[in-house]
C-alpha positions in Angstrom: 10.4 -11.0 -6.8 9.8 -7.3 -6.0 7.5 -5.0 -8.0 7.4 -1.2 -7.7 3.9 -0.6 -9.1 1.7 2.3 -10.0 -2.0 2.2 -9.1 -3.2 0.0 -12.0 -0.6 -2.7 -11.5 -0.8 -2.5 -7.7 -4.6 -3.0 -8.0 -4.2 -5.9 -10.4 -1.7 -7.7 -8.0 -4.0 -7.1 -5.0 -7.1 -8.4 -6.8 -5.2 -11.5 -8.1 -4.1 -12.2 -4.5 -0.4 -11.9 -5.4 0.7 -9.5 -2.7 3.0 -11.1 -0.2 4.4 -7.8 1.2 3.5 -4.1 0.7 5.1 -0.9 1.9 2.7 2.1 2.3 4.4 5.5 2.5 2.5 8.4 4.0 3.4 12.1 4.1 2.2 14.3 6.9 0.3 16.5 4.4 -2.2 15.6 1.7 -1.2 16.1 -1.9 -4.7 17.3 -2.8 -6.7 17.0 -6.0 -3.6 16.6 -8.2 -2.5 13.5 -6.3 -2.8 10.0 -7.8 -4.6 7.3 -5.8 -2.4 4.4 -4.6 -4.9 1.9 -6.0 -7.0 2.2 -9.1 -10.7 2.0 -8.3 -10.2 0.6 -4.8 -9.8 2.5 -1.5 -6.4 2.2 0.2 -8.0 0.2 3.0 -8.5 -2.7 0.5 -4.8 -3.2 1.2 -4.4 -1.9 4.7 -7.4 -3.8 6.1 -7.1 -6.9 3.9 -7.6 -10.1 5.9 -4.7 -11.6 3.9 -2.2 -8.9 5.1 -1.1 -7.7 8.5 0.9 -4.7 9.6 4.3 -5.7 10.9 5.6 -2.2 11.7 5.6 1.5 11.1 8.8 3.5 10.8 9.6 7.1 10.3 11.4 8.1 7.1 12.3 11.7 7.5 8.9 13.5 7.9 7.1 10.6 6.3 6.1 7.2 7.6 6.3 3.8 6.0 4.0 0.9 7.2 5.0 -2.6 6.1 2.3 -5.3 5.5 3.0 -9.0 5.1 0.9 -11.9 4.0 -0.8 -13.7 7.0 -0.7 -17.2 5.6 
């Protein structure tokens, strides 16, 4: 099953250890103070440095990049 989640739902899935794969999109410029955090109440590295997930590749999507993470077990 695939879920496109906002910060609250993404955080809930991460905390419940239900993430098998994640795609992190990053633009070359910061949004600034009006931006919404990817995770609610957690830093992004809770996902990107999780011992349960590993990066399997980074790809350019126009001027942006997408990094794919997959479950390690």
